[in-house]
BAGU-190728 format. One record per residue: residue number from 1; x, y, z of N, C-alpha, C in turn. Coordinates in steps of 0.001 Angstrom, whole numbers. Each point is the difference from the previous one (the first is absolute). Layout:
! residues N
NUM;X;Y;Z;X;Y;Z;X;Y;Z $
...
This chain:
! residues 74
1;31874;26397;41237;-506;-782;1118;1141;-632;782 $
2;1006;-507;-718;1127;-626;698;754;995;885 $
3;35;1259;-406;672;1009;828;-680;102;1366 $
4;-1326;-36;11;-738;91;1257;116;-1287;811 $
5;41;-1119;-704;210;-1267;709;1387;-34;630 $
6;992;498;-717;1358;53;549;17;851;1274 $
7;-674;1120;-27;-74;858;1188;-704;-736;1142 $
8;-1046;-742;-332;-713;-768;1016;892;-1085;581 $
9;726;-724;-847;885;-1054;501;1131;595;835 $
10;492;1165;-390;1018;679;810;-556;312;1389 $
11;-1223;511;44;-653;290;1272;-180;-1273;822 $
12;-447;-1063;-638;-180;-1273;700;1317;-495;584 $
13;1065;161;-770;1324;-403;462;400;791;1243 $
14;-274;1287;1;303;843;1162;-835;-413;1206 $
15;-1271;-270;-225;-879;-437;1088;484;-1333;572 $
16;393;-911;-868;511;-1302;443;1254;206;851 $
17;894;848;-466;1226;285;751;-319;585;1374 $
18;-928;942;48;-368;607;1285;-557;-1040;963 $
19;-750;-945;-507;-557;-1030;875;1094;-909;518 $
20;927;-390;-856;1065;-921;406;1006;667;923 $
21;163;1300;-117;949;710;861;-633;433;1317 $
22;-1302;-263;152;-682;331;1246;-372;1464;144 $
23;-7;728;-1102;-295;1433;48;-1487;329;-67 $
24;-835;-1015;-219;-1449;196;58;-591;-1119;849 $
25;-1180;240;509;-625;-1024;842;-624;-1099;-856 $
26;-272;-1120;632;-512;-1174;-708;-1373;248;-611 $
27;-811;804;652;-1338;297;-523;88;768;-1320 $
28;885;980;-49;183;768;-1234;506;-915;-1115 $
29;983;-835;319;506;-914;-1013;-1096;-954;-484 $
30;-822;-483;899;-1075;-910;-392;-922;665;-1020 $
31;-303;1271;195;-833;738;-955;703;134;-1344 $
32;1272;387;38;752;166;-1239;140;-1332;-721 $
33;310;-1050;750;187;-1318;-611;-1284;-475;-682 $
34;-1119;230;635;-1279;-384;-605;-191;703;-1346 $
35;331;1283;-43;-124;752;-1246;951;-500;-1075 $
36;1218;-323;388;990;-514;-950;-473;-1340;-551 $
37;-446;-873;882;-471;-1315;-442;-1221;143;-921 $
38;-877;940;321;-1163;233;-855;451;462;-1391 $
39;956;920;-41;490;484;-1298;579;-1154;-810 $
40;808;-834;643;612;-1121;-719;-1006;-1083;-369 $
41;-1191;77;518;-1022;-969;-415;-564;362;-1373 $
42;303;1204;-460;-469;476;-1308;1021;-331;-1078 $
43;-459;-552;-1100;881;-415;-1087;884;1146;-495 $
44;-549;1181;-100;778;1137;-497;1215;270;885 $
45;-157;-115;1315;1121;227;908;1009;-1136;-75 $
46;-484;-1225;-134;924;-1132;-146;819;156;-1277 $
47;-674;338;-1098;704;204;-1264;969;1180;89 $
48;-447;1076;632;856;1174;168;1249;-324;794 $
49;-152;-768;1070;1151;-387;821;1009;-788;-843 $
50;-487;-935;-790;903;-811;-820;764;860;-1006 $
51;-653;1008;-570;671;887;-957;983;936;699 $
52;-429;582;1096;822;1000;684;1247;-618;605 $
53;-123;-1200;524;1186;-583;638;1058;-439;-1010 $
54;-308;76;-1300;1006;-281;-1014;1082;1077;-46 $
55;-375;1247;353;982;1083;-56;128;776;1313 $
56;-604;-512;1043;69;654;1302;405;-1045;1037 $
57;924;381;854;439;-930;1036;-576;446;1337 $
58;-806;-862;568;-503;196;1359;803;-923;900 $
59;137;380;1257;802;-857;861;-686;-1356;157 $
60;824;-993;258;-421;-1394;-93;-1209;-343;867 $
61;-28;473;1235;-1118;-336;891;-1330;513;-542 $
62;1;1227;-522;-1244;529;-549;-401;-768;-1255 $
63;953;-320;-849;-319;-761;-1212;-607;-1351;351 $
64;545;-654;1003;-564;-1289;441;-1427;191;511 $
65;-215;1059;769;-1337;305;514;-978;231;-1152 $
66;403;819;-972;-875;301;-1137;-299;-1273;-793 $
67;1016;-800;-232;-210;-1247;-744;-911;-953;764 $
68;110;-17;1329;-882;-836;804;-1436;523;-67 $
69;-173;1305;37;-1338;567;-145;-614;-447;-1317 $
70;785;-12;-1052;-488;-418;-1308;-375;-1475;27 $
71;888;-826;531;-301;-1445;10;-1183;-321;898 $
72;-158;740;1092;-1135;-216;895;-1326;386;-651 $
73;61;935;-943;-1235;510;-604;-487;-841;-1173 $
74;796;-949;-419;-384;-798;-1188;-573;-1332;395 $
């Protein structure tokens, strides 16, 4: 399960980067962000993020975003 969560977090990181670099429109990002926030509202995803980030380095801005999604969902 963690392997699939890692792939999902990698995808989320790429989507976040595309939004911040202006390579996608705001409407597309809004849809993606809603999905990311929904995923992080689930305990399994929050727990998975905490485990995966122990051995995986995501760039700082995305990590802050993910951590904020987690704190917002609790």
